[in-house]
VOTORMI-450882 format. One record per residue (C-alpha): x, y, z; chain; residue number from 1. Coordinates in nm, 3 decimals. Layout:
REM VOTORMI-450882
x = X, y = Y, z = Z, chaine = A, num = NUM .
...
//
This chain:
REM VOTORMI-450882
x = 1.271, y = 1.130, z = -3.674, chaine = A, num = 1 .
x = 1.015, y = 1.324, z = -3.493, chaine = A, num = 2 .
x = 0.819, y = 1.028, z = -3.424, chaine = A, num = 3 .
x = 1.125, y = 0.842, z = -3.260, chaine = A, num = 4 .
x = 1.220, y = 1.112, z = -3.026, chaine = A, num = 5 .
x = 0.823, y = 1.127, z = -2.916, chaine = A, num = 6 .
x = 0.844, y = 0.750, z = -2.883, chaine = A, num = 7 .
x = 1.165, y = 0.745, z = -2.685, chaine = A, num = 8 .
x = 1.023, y = 1.046, z = -2.484, chaine = A, num = 9 .
x = 0.717, y = 0.803, z = -2.376, chaine = A, num = 10 .
x = 0.963, y = 0.503, z = -2.298, chaine = A, num = 11 .
x = 1.135, y = 0.779, z = -2.044, chaine = A, num = 12 .
x = 0.778, y = 0.890, z = -1.901, chaine = A, num = 13 .
x = 0.661, y = 0.532, z = -1.853, chaine = A, num = 14 .
x = 0.985, y = 0.464, z = -1.667, chaine = A, num = 15 .
x = 1.008, y = 0.756, z = -1.435, chaine = A, num = 16 .
x = 0.609, y = 0.677, z = -1.362, chaine = A, num = 17 .
x = 0.708, y = 0.325, z = -1.275, chaine = A, num = 18 .
x = 0.998, y = 0.446, z = -1.058, chaine = A, num = 19 .
x = 0.765, y = 0.687, z = -0.869, chaine = A, num = 20 .
x = 0.461, y = 0.463, z = -0.833, chaine = A, num = 21 .
x = 0.714, y = 0.249, z = -0.650, chaine = A, num = 22 .
x = 0.780, y = 0.447, z = -0.392, chaine = A, num = 23 .
x = 0.408, y = 0.430, z = -0.274, chaine = A, num = 24 .
x = 0.399, y = 0.075, z = -0.338, chaine = A, num = 25 .
x = 0.694, y = 0.011, z = -0.109, chaine = A, num = 26 .
x = 0.514, y = 0.226, z = 0.167, chaine = A, num = 27 .
x = 0.203, y = 0.038, z = 0.131, chaine = A, num = 28 .
x = 0.365, y = -0.310, z = 0.174, chaine = A, num = 29 .
x = 0.542, y = -0.228, z = 0.445, chaine = A, num = 30 .
x = 0.295, y = -0.088, z = 0.639, chaine = A, num = 31 .
x = 0.035, y = -0.351, z = 0.580, chaine = A, num = 32 .
x = 0.253, y = -0.680, z = 0.671, chaine = A, num = 33 .
x = 0.569, y = -0.692, z = 0.520, chaine = A, num = 34 .
x = 0.888, y = -0.662, z = 0.774, chaine = A, num = 35 .
x = 1.149, y = -0.447, z = 0.595, chaine = A, num = 36 .
x = 1.454, y = -0.647, z = 0.535, chaine = A, num = 37 .
x = 1.232, y = -0.969, z = 0.484, chaine = A, num = 38 .
x = 1.064, y = -0.757, z = 0.170, chaine = A, num = 39 .
x = 1.404, y = -0.628, z = 0.035, chaine = A, num = 40 .
x = 1.587, y = -0.976, z = 0.056, chaine = A, num = 41 .
x = 1.283, y = -1.149, z = -0.119, chaine = A, num = 42 .
x = 1.249, y = -0.875, z = -0.389, chaine = A, num = 43 .
x = 1.604, y = -0.852, z = -0.474, chaine = A, num = 44 .
x = 1.661, y = -1.239, z = -0.476, chaine = A, num = 45 .
x = 1.368, y = -1.268, z = -0.753, chaine = A, num = 46 .
x = 1.516, y = -0.956, z = -0.961, chaine = A, num = 47 .
x = 1.898, y = -1.104, z = -0.946, chaine = A, num = 48 .
x = 1.717, y = -1.472, z = -1.076, chaine = A, num = 49 .
x = 1.510, y = -1.293, z = -1.361, chaine = A, num = 50 .
x = 1.837, y = -1.067, z = -1.467, chaine = A, num = 51 .
x = 2.058, y = -1.360, z = -1.435, chaine = A, num = 52 .
x = 1.803, y = -1.569, z = -1.652, chaine = A, num = 53 .
x = 1.766, y = -1.259, z = -1.925, chaine = A, num = 54 .
x = 2.167, y = -1.227, z = -1.938, chaine = A, num = 55 .
x = 2.240, y = -1.613, z = -1.974, chaine = A, num = 56 .
x = 1.984, y = -1.623, z = -2.251, chaine = A, num = 57 .
x = 2.111, y = -1.333, z = -2.435, chaine = A, num = 58 .
x = 2.486, y = -1.344, z = -2.392, chaine = A, num = 59 .
x = 2.549, y = -1.719, z = -2.256, chaine = A, num = 60 .
x = 2.759, y = -1.568, z = -1.957, chaine = A, num = 61 .
x = 2.753, y = -1.378, z = -1.656, chaine = A, num = 62 .
x = 3.147, y = -1.328, z = -1.666, chaine = A, num = 63 .
x = 3.283, y = -1.000, z = -1.559, chaine = A, num = 64 .
x = 3.691, y = -1.006, z = -1.589, chaine = A, num = 65 .
x = 3.988, y = -0.761, z = -1.482, chaine = A, num = 66 .
x = 4.079, y = -0.608, z = -1.161, chaine = A, num = 67 .
x = 3.967, y = -0.294, z = -1.194, chaine = A, num = 68 .
x = 3.604, y = -0.433, z = -1.300, chaine = A, num = 69 .
x = 3.608, y = -0.666, z = -1.041, chaine = A, num = 70 .
x = 3.670, y = -0.399, z = -0.802, chaine = A, num = 71 .
x = 3.387, y = -0.172, z = -0.963, chaine = A, num = 72 .
x = 3.156, y = -0.443, z = -0.890, chaine = A, num = 73 .
x = 3.233, y = -0.446, z = -0.536, chaine = A, num = 74 .
x = 3.202, y = -0.102, z = -0.482, chaine = A, num = 75 .
x = 2.874, y = -0.125, z = -0.665, chaine = A, num = 76 .
x = 2.779, y = -0.401, z = -0.451, chaine = A, num = 77 .
x = 2.868, y = -0.194, z = -0.111, chaine = A, num = 78 .
x = 2.653, y = 0.106, z = -0.266, chaine = A, num = 79 .
x = 2.339, y = -0.086, z = -0.353, chaine = A, num = 80 .
x = 2.349, y = -0.256, z = -0.024, chaine = A, num = 81 .
x = 2.380, y = 0.064, z = 0.168, chaine = A, num = 82 .
x = 2.100, y = 0.206, z = -0.076, chaine = A, num = 83 .
x = 1.835, y = -0.077, z = -0.031, chaine = A, num = 84 .
x = 1.862, y = -0.087, z = 0.360, chaine = A, num = 85 .
x = 1.789, y = 0.298, z = 0.361, chaine = A, num = 86 .
x = 1.555, y = 0.251, z = 0.121, chaine = A, num = 87 .
x = 1.301, y = 0.010, z = 0.291, chaine = A, num = 88 .
x = 1.361, y = 0.181, z = 0.637, chaine = A, num = 89 .
x = 1.307, y = 0.550, z = 0.504, chaine = A, num = 90 .
x = 0.973, y = 0.436, z = 0.399, chaine = A, num = 91 .
x = 0.878, y = 0.244, z = 0.697, chaine = A, num = 92 .
x = 0.964, y = 0.570, z = 0.929, chaine = A, num = 93 .
x = 0.821, y = 0.875, z = 0.723, chaine = A, num = 94 .
x = 0.587, y = 0.910, z = 0.444, chaine = A, num = 95 .
x = 0.646, y = 0.824, z = 0.079, chaine = A, num = 96 .
x = 0.609, y = 1.202, z = -0.013, chaine = A, num = 97 .
x = 0.899, y = 1.309, z = 0.192, chaine = A, num = 98 .
x = 1.133, y = 1.038, z = 0.073, chaine = A, num = 99 .
x = 1.015, y = 1.125, z = -0.306, chaine = A, num = 100 .
x = 1.119, y = 1.484, z = -0.235, chaine = A, num = 101 .
x = 1.462, y = 1.406, z = -0.054, chaine = A, num = 102 .
x = 1.523, y = 1.199, z = -0.356, chaine = A, num = 103 .
x = 1.524, y = 1.515, z = -0.564, chaine = A, num = 104 .
x = 1.901, y = 1.564, z = -0.451, chaine = A, num = 105 .
x = 2.069, y = 1.263, z = -0.629, chaine = A, num = 106 .
x = 2.174, y = 1.460, z = -0.926, chaine = A, num = 107 .
x = 2.377, y = 1.676, z = -0.688, chaine = A, num = 108 .
x = 2.535, y = 1.384, z = -0.508, chaine = A, num = 109 .
x = 2.609, y = 1.242, z = -0.852, chaine = A, num = 110 .
x = 2.820, y = 1.549, z = -0.922, chaine = A, num = 111 .
x = 2.974, y = 1.520, z = -0.584, chaine = A, num = 112 .
x = 3.079, y = 1.169, z = -0.643, chaine = A, num = 113 .
x = 3.212, y = 1.247, z = -1.003, chaine = A, num = 114 .
x = 3.409, y = 1.547, z = -0.832, chaine = A, num = 115 .
x = 3.568, y = 1.327, z = -0.595, chaine = A, num = 116 .
x = 3.638, y = 1.078, z = -0.836, chaine = A, num = 117 .
x = 3.819, y = 1.360, z = -1.045, chaine = A, num = 118 .
x = 3.565, y = 1.320, z = -1.321, chaine = A, num = 119 .
x = 3.459, y = 1.682, z = -1.303, chaine = A, num = 120 .
x = 3.519, y = 2.030, z = -1.150, chaine = A, num = 121 .
x = 3.305, y = 2.202, z = -0.944, chaine = A, num = 122 .
x = 3.190, y = 2.564, z = -1.020, chaine = A, num = 123 .
x = 3.085, y = 2.825, z = -0.774, chaine = A, num = 124 .
x = 2.719, y = 2.807, z = -0.929, chaine = A, num = 125 .
x = 2.734, y = 2.418, z = -0.833, chaine = A, num = 126 .
x = 2.817, y = 2.508, z = -0.459, chaine = A, num = 127 .
x = 2.520, y = 2.773, z = -0.469, chaine = A, num = 128 .
x = 2.293, y = 2.502, z = -0.614, chaine = A, num = 129 .
x = 2.379, y = 2.235, z = -0.328, chaine = A, num = 130 .
x = 2.302, y = 2.507, z = -0.058, chaine = A, num = 131 .
x = 1.972, y = 2.571, z = -0.200, chaine = A, num = 132 .
x = 1.902, y = 2.166, z = -0.231, chaine = A, num = 133 .
x = 2.001, y = 2.139, z = 0.131, chaine = A, num = 134 .
x = 1.780, y = 2.435, z = 0.245, chaine = A, num = 135 .
x = 1.508, y = 2.218, z = 0.061, chaine = A, num = 136 .
x = 1.593, y = 1.908, z = 0.238, chaine = A, num = 137 .
x = 1.547, y = 2.071, z = 0.577, chaine = A, num = 138 .
x = 1.214, y = 2.268, z = 0.453, chaine = A, num = 139 .
x = 1.104, y = 1.886, z = 0.359, chaine = A, num = 140 .
x = 1.225, y = 1.790, z = 0.729, chaine = A, num = 141 .
x = 1.030, y = 2.041, z = 0.892, chaine = A, num = 142 .
x = 0.742, y = 2.001, z = 0.720, chaine = A, num = 143 .
x = 0.710, y = 1.623, z = 0.739, chaine = A, num = 144 .
x = 0.498, y = 1.647, z = 1.073, chaine = A, num = 145 .
x = 0.477, y = 1.322, z = 1.291, chaine = A, num = 146 .
x = 0.716, y = 1.226, z = 1.550, chaine = A, num = 147 .
x = 1.071, y = 1.377, z = 1.549, chaine = A, num = 148 .
x = 1.263, y = 1.064, z = 1.616, chaine = A, num = 149 .
x = 1.085, y = 0.850, z = 1.319, chaine = A, num = 150 .
x = 1.041, y = 1.140, z = 1.076, chaine = A, num = 151 .
x = 1.384, y = 1.270, z = 1.123, chaine = A, num = 152 .
x = 1.525, y = 0.942, z = 1.087, chaine = A, num = 153 .
x = 1.331, y = 0.891, z = 0.748, chaine = A, num = 154 .
x = 1.477, y = 1.241, z = 0.621, chaine = A, num = 155 .
x = 1.829, y = 1.136, z = 0.718, chaine = A, num = 156 .
x = 1.782, y = 0.789, z = 0.577, chaine = A, num = 157 .
x = 1.625, y = 0.943, z = 0.223, chaine = A, num = 158 .
x = 1.950, y = 1.154, z = 0.217, chaine = A, num = 159 .
x = 2.172, y = 0.849, z = 0.245, chaine = A, num = 160 .
x = 1.913, y = 0.683, z = -0.015, chaine = A, num = 161 .
x = 1.988, y = 0.949, z = -0.271, chaine = A, num = 162 .
x = 2.370, y = 0.983, z = -0.168, chaine = A, num = 163 .
x = 2.428, y = 0.595, z = -0.209, chaine = A, num = 164 .
x = 2.233, y = 0.559, z = -0.538, chaine = A, num = 165 .
x = 2.446, y = 0.831, z = -0.698, chaine = A, num = 166 .
x = 2.748, y = 0.688, z = -0.571, chaine = A, num = 167 .
x = 2.608, y = 0.338, z = -0.725, chaine = A, num = 168 .
x = 2.546, y = 0.536, z = -1.059, chaine = A, num = 169 .
x = 2.875, y = 0.690, z = -1.093, chaine = A, num = 170 .
x = 3.051, y = 0.371, z = -1.000, chaine = A, num = 171 .
x = 2.866, y = 0.146, z = -1.252, chaine = A, num = 172 .
x = 2.922, y = 0.404, z = -1.542, chaine = A, num = 173 .
x = 3.264, y = 0.252, z = -1.608, chaine = A, num = 174 .
x = 3.146, y = -0.082, z = -1.638, chaine = A, num = 175 .
x = 2.860, y = 0.022, z = -1.877, chaine = A, num = 176 .
x = 3.130, y = 0.083, z = -2.128, chaine = A, num = 177 .
x = 3.238, y = -0.282, z = -2.143, chaine = A, num = 178 .
x = 2.952, y = -0.490, z = -2.033, chaine = A, num = 179 .
x = 2.536, y = -0.458, z = -2.097, chaine = A, num = 180 .
x = 2.316, y = -0.308, z = -1.860, chaine = A, num = 181 .
x = 2.160, y = -0.650, z = -1.814, chaine = A, num = 182 .
x = 2.508, y = -0.830, z = -1.750, chaine = A, num = 183 .
x = 2.611, y = -0.572, z = -1.476, chaine = A, num = 184 .
x = 2.234, y = -0.581, z = -1.301, chaine = A, num = 185 .
x = 2.265, y = -0.969, z = -1.301, chaine = A, num = 186 .
x = 2.632, y = -0.957, z = -1.135, chaine = A, num = 187 .
x = 2.569, y = -0.692, z = -0.891, chaine = A, num = 188 .
x = 2.243, y = -0.769, z = -0.753, chaine = A, num = 189 .
x = 2.297, y = -1.111, z = -0.722, chaine = A, num = 190 .
x = 2.627, y = -1.047, z = -0.530, chaine = A, num = 191 .
x = 2.482, y = -0.777, z = -0.312, chaine = A, num = 192 .
x = 2.173, y = -1.025, z = -0.243, chaine = A, num = 193 .
x = 2.432, y = -1.259, z = -0.026, chaine = A, num = 194 .
x = 2.476, y = -0.991, z = 0.248, chaine = A, num = 195 .
x = 2.128, y = -0.870, z = 0.217, chaine = A, num = 196 .
x = 2.010, y = -1.224, z = 0.321, chaine = A, num = 197 .
x = 2.261, y = -1.204, z = 0.574, chaine = A, num = 198 .
x = 2.113, y = -0.905, z = 0.775, chaine = A, num = 199 .
x = 1.768, y = -0.989, z = 0.672, chaine = A, num = 200 .
x = 1.816, y = -1.376, z = 0.809, chaine = A, num = 201 .
x = 1.623, y = -1.298, z = 1.175, chaine = A, num = 202 .
x = 1.318, y = -1.120, z = 0.978, chaine = A, num = 203 .
x = 1.283, y = -1.353, z = 0.692, chaine = A, num = 204 .
x = 1.222, y = -1.636, z = 0.976, chaine = A, num = 205 .
x = 1.005, y = -1.411, z = 1.187, chaine = A, num = 206 .
x = 0.807, y = -1.298, z = 0.902, chaine = A, num = 207 .
x = 0.427, y = -1.409, z = 0.912, chaine = A, num = 208 .
x = 0.369, y = -1.509, z = 0.530, chaine = A, num = 209 .
x = 0.022, y = -1.645, z = 0.612, chaine = A, num = 210 .
x = -0.117, y = -1.303, z = 0.707, chaine = A, num = 211 .
x = -0.035, y = -1.148, z = 0.397, chaine = A, num = 212 .
x = -0.302, y = -1.100, z = 0.162, chaine = A, num = 213 .
x = -0.275, y = -1.143, z = -0.253, chaine = A, num = 214 .
x = -0.285, y = -0.762, z = -0.295, chaine = A, num = 215 .
x = 0.065, y = -0.783, z = -0.114, chaine = A, num = 216 .
x = 0.208, y = -1.066, z = -0.328, chaine = A, num = 217 .
x = 0.079, y = -0.894, z = -0.643, chaine = A, num = 218 .
x = 0.238, y = -0.563, z = -0.533, chaine = A, num = 219 .
x = 0.553, y = -0.731, z = -0.492, chaine = A, num = 220 .
x = 0.528, y = -0.896, z = -0.829, chaine = A, num = 221 .
x = 0.526, y = -0.542, z = -0.960, chaine = A, num = 222 .
x = 0.811, y = -0.412, z = -0.770, chaine = A, num = 223 .
x = 1.029, y = -0.676, z = -0.912, chaine = A, num = 224 .
x = 0.947, y = -0.687, z = -1.248, chaine = A, num = 225 .
x = 0.848, y = -0.317, z = -1.291, chaine = A, num = 226 .
x = 1.120, y = -0.117, z = -1.094, chaine = A, num = 227 .
x = 1.381, y = -0.327, z = -1.119, chaine = A, num = 228 .
x = 1.345, y = -0.529, z = -1.458, chaine = A, num = 229 .
x = 1.120, y = -0.351, z = -1.736, chaine = A, num = 230 .
x = 1.241, y = -0.001, z = -1.626, chaine = A, num = 231 .
x = 1.623, y = -0.134, z = -1.676, chaine = A, num = 232 .
x = 1.535, y = -0.242, z = -2.056, chaine = A, num = 233 .
x = 1.338, y = 0.111, z = -2.076, chaine = A, num = 234 .
x = 1.623, y = 0.316, z = -1.963, chaine = A, num = 235 .
x = 1.880, y = 0.225, z = -2.129, chaine = A, num = 236 .
x = 1.711, y = 0.179, z = -2.446, chaine = A, num = 237 .
x = 1.609, y = 0.554, z = -2.416, chaine = A, num = 238 .
x = 1.982, y = 0.630, z = -2.326, chaine = A, num = 239 .
x = 2.092, y = 0.455, z = -2.641, chaine = A, num = 240 .
x = 1.899, y = 0.676, z = -2.870, chaine = A, num = 241 .
x = 1.909, y = 1.031, z = -2.716, chaine = A, num = 242 .
x = 2.200, y = 1.038, z = -2.462, chaine = A, num = 243 .
x = 2.189, y = 1.057, z = -2.085, chaine = A, num = 244 .
x = 2.159, y = 1.421, z = -2.055, chaine = A, num = 245 .
x = 1.796, y = 1.416, z = -2.217, chaine = A, num = 246 .
x = 1.696, y = 1.078, z = -2.026, chaine = A, num = 247 .
x = 1.814, y = 1.281, z = -1.722, chaine = A, num = 248 .
x = 1.571, y = 1.551, z = -1.758, chaine = A, num = 249 .
x = 1.278, y = 1.339, z = -1.731, chaine = A, num = 250 .
x = 1.464, y = 1.152, z = -1.426, chaine = A, num = 251 .
x = 1.432, y = 1.465, z = -1.241, chaine = A, num = 252 .
x = 1.069, y = 1.426, z = -1.245, chaine = A, num = 253 .
x = 1.011, y = 1.161, z = -1.045, chaine = A, num = 254 .
x = 1.009, y = 1.310, z = -0.676, chaine = A, num = 255 .
x = 0.690, y = 1.514, z = -0.807, chaine = A, num = 256 .
x = 0.526, y = 1.202, z = -0.976, chaine = A, num = 257 .
x = 0.600, y = 1.018, z = -0.658, chaine = A, num = 258 .
x = 0.479, y = 1.245, z = -0.470, chaine = A, num = 259 .
x = 0.125, y = 1.293, z = -0.624, chaine = A, num = 260 .
x = 0.127, y = 0.927, z = -0.665, chaine = A, num = 261 .
x = 0.155, y = 0.957, z = -0.251, chaine = A, num = 262 .
x = -0.116, y = 1.189, z = -0.253, chaine = A, num = 263 .
x = -0.366, y = 0.978, z = -0.479, chaine = A, num = 264 .
x = -0.277, y = 0.632, z = -0.355, chaine = A, num = 265 .
x = -0.203, y = 0.677, z = 0.025, chaine = A, num = 266 .
x = -0.362, y = 0.992, z = 0.104, chaine = A, num = 267 .
x = -0.062, y = 1.187, z = 0.194, chaine = A, num = 268 .
x = -0.074, y = 1.538, z = 0.215, chaine = A, num = 269 .
x = 0.175, y = 1.817, z = 0.126, chaine = A, num = 270 .
x = 0.252, y = 2.098, z = 0.408, chaine = A, num = 271 .
x = 0.338, y = 2.425, z = 0.255, chaine = A, num = 272 .
x = 0.705, y = 2.356, z = 0.396, chaine = A, num = 273 .
x = 0.737, y = 2.026, z = 0.227, chaine = A, num = 274 .
x = 0.624, y = 2.237, z = -0.130, chaine = A, num = 275 .
x = 0.869, y = 2.497, z = -0.066, chaine = A, num = 276 .
x = 1.115, y = 2.231, z = -0.004, chaine = A, num = 277 .
x = 1.057, y = 2.042, z = -0.305, chaine = A, num = 278 .
x = 1.092, y = 2.375, z = -0.510, chaine = A, num = 279 .
x = 1.417, y = 2.443, z = -0.332, chaine = A, num = 280 .
x = 1.546, y = 2.151, z = -0.423, chaine = A, num = 281 .
x = 1.428, y = 2.138, z = -0.794, chaine = A, num = 282 .
x = 1.600, y = 2.510, z = -0.795, chaine = A, num = 283 .
x = 1.925, y = 2.391, z = -0.673, chaine = A, num = 284 .
x = 1.932, y = 2.132, z = -0.945, chaine = A, num = 285 .
x = 1.856, y = 2.401, z = -1.183, chaine = A, num = 286 .
x = 2.114, y = 2.632, z = -1.014, chaine = A, num = 287 .
x = 2.380, y = 2.356, z = -1.028, chaine = A, num = 288 .
x = 2.355, y = 2.306, z = -1.408, chaine = A, num = 289 .
x = 2.350, y = 1.981, z = -1.612, chaine = A, num = 290 .
x = 2.470, y = 1.702, z = -1.415, chaine = A, num = 291 .
x = 2.596, y = 1.320, z = -1.502, chaine = A, num = 292 .
x = 2.337, y = 1.080, z = -1.571, chaine = A, num = 293 .
x = 2.217, y = 0.845, z = -1.302, chaine = A, num = 294 .
x = 2.149, y = 0.489, z = -1.362, chaine = A, num = 295 .
x = 1.815, y = 0.337, z = -1.367, chaine = A, num = 296 .
x = 1.714, y = 0.302, z = -1.017, chaine = A, num = 297 .
x = 1.701, y = -0.031, z = -0.811, chaine = A, num = 298 .
x = 1.444, y = 0.101, z = -0.609, chaine = A, num = 299 .
//
């Protein structure tokens, strides 16, 4: 039993490390040749194809039926579409460190979404945690440096990134009770890819693919197979073994691991205000108490 617990924690740790690494990978790719929407649409098109193939091989169908399920799929598509637009442009406008720290607010937004849907009652302790978390976001913004327009825009997009991911997580939770994570991922990613390509058409056409070196294409392959495909399997395997509450404790490590990767790989540095902001966000999560779990990030 002890070995099973440790092996599951290992799966969770690997998952969080891959999610965190993807933030620096995306920042690098977007600053070394790939246009944001071209990158996002190619990445999600490949991921949707992989999920569809895996689901058809395992389950022989991609069917999702029922008016309520279809409505939830539509809402999940909307959240994920906005999430991915925010993801690539946040990382284009500001540092990987800033995006990573602001993503720490995701559990707070998940609780707000659950409350709006009537799934949870929020306490005074939660609201205190919310204030602490957003004070942390303000400190991260103040400590991000650079141009006001760029970094402030990146911070605001990062806040929307966290909020939209929380909305997506709460939306797909009921679907996971009826369908496998593979099927939900295949359906939602495939449908979301259509409007993503629609808004990406001009960048897909103007992208200079010949200027992209082999390293960029390898990083794209990692961004598809690691953060989108492999972690989906690892995350939901771990949740099945130990439950969402234990798994979410590991997810809360992602912002700090991502900031470490940004320091090591991109030579980004944390200002004292950012350190204080990250600590305030973490304190806000602890103060708010145990929050609903979030699905595996489609970052």
